[in-house]
C-alpha positions in Angstrom: 22.8 -24.4 -15.8 23.5 -26.6 -19.2 24.8 -25.0 -21.9 23.4 -25.6 -25.0 25.7 -25.0 -27.6 27.8 -28.0 -27.2 25.5 -30.6 -25.7 22.6 -32.3 -27.3 19.0 -32.9 -26.2 17.1 -36.5 -27.0 14.5 -37.5 -25.7 12.9 -41.6 -25.5 9.8 -42.6 -24.9 7.8 -46.2 -23.2 4.1 -47.1 -22.9 3.4 -47.8 -19.2 2.3 -50.6 -17.8 -2.0 -51.2 -18.2 -3.3 -51.8 -15.7 -1.6 -48.9 -13.3 -2.9 -45.9 -12.2 0.0 -44.0 -13.7 -1.2 -45.6 -17.4 -4.9 -44.2 -16.6 -3.4 -40.8 -16.9 -0.9 -40.8 -18.8 -0.2 -43.7 -21.2 3.9 -43.1 -21.7 6.8 -41.9 -19.8 9.3 -39.7 -21.4 13.1 -39.9 -21.1 14.6 -36.5 -21.4 18.0 -36.7 -21.5 21.0 -33.6 -22.5 24.2 -35.3 -23.1 27.5 -34.2 -23.7 28.7 -35.2 -27.3 31.8 -35.6 -26.5 31.9 -37.9 -24.0 27.9 -39.3 -23.9 27.9 -38.4 -20.4 24.3 -37.0 -19.3 24.8 -34.0 -18.2 20.6 -33.9 -17.2 18.0 -35.5 -17.3 14.1 -35.5 -16.6 11.2 -37.9 -17.1 7.8 -36.9 -17.4 6.4 -38.2 -13.9 3.6 -36.2 -12.8 5.3 -36.2 -9.0 8.8 -34.2 -8.5 10.1 -36.6 -6.3 9.8 -39.7 -8.4 10.8 -37.6 -11.7 14.2 -36.4 -9.2 15.0 -39.5 -8.0 15.1 -41.5 -11.5 17.0 -38.4 -12.9 19.5 -38.8 -10.1 20.1 -43.0 -11.4 21.2 -41.4 -14.8 23.0 -38.6 -14.5 26.7 -38.3 -14.8 26.7 -42.2 -16.7 27.7 -42.4 -20.5 24.7 -42.8 -22.4 26.7 -45.5 -25.4 28.9 -47.5 -21.9 26.7 -47.0 -19.0 23.3 -48.0 -20.3 23.5 -51.3 -18.4 25.2 -49.9 -15.5 21.7 -47.4 -15.4 19.3 -50.1 -16.1 20.8 -52.1 -13.0 20.6 -48.6 -10.8 16.9 -48.6 -11.8 16.3 -51.9 -11.3 17.8 -51.7 -7.6 16.7 -48.6 -6.7 13.6 -47.3 -8.6 11.1 -49.5 -7.1 7.7 -48.7 -8.7 5.1 -50.3 -11.1 6.8 -47.9 -14.3 9.9 -49.3 -13.6 10.8 -51.4 -16.9 9.3 -48.9 -18.5 11.5 -46.0 -17.4 14.7 -48.0 -18.6 13.1 -48.5 -21.8 12.5 -44.9 -22.0 16.2 -44.4 -21.6 17.0 -47.3 -23.9 14.7 -45.4 -26.7 16.9 -42.7 -25.8 19.7 -43.9 -26.8 18.7 -45.5 -29.7 17.7 -42.2 -30.9 20.9 -40.9 -29.9 22.4 -43.8 -32.1 20.7 -42.8 -35.0 21.2 -39.2 -35.3 25.0 -40.0 -34.8 
């Protein structure tokens, strides 16, 4: 369980690629992260994918990384391991969450 008194919840969104079945269903992908503000380590992550397997796999690629320092590592993980049509949208949603975090801190 994640302690909410120390961590920060941040979200980012990106448009899914047009012409894909997932775009017809939901138009955007959301990335919701629980971040430890003292280290910026991502403690927990979830995405708004309909399928649990996709959500769990994508989440596993970001948990444990530092939101501020490891964005390049995170995108490399996604490029190498998340081989799905909305791959770029997933990366953009994470970058959007990072930018939102920067705005608030």
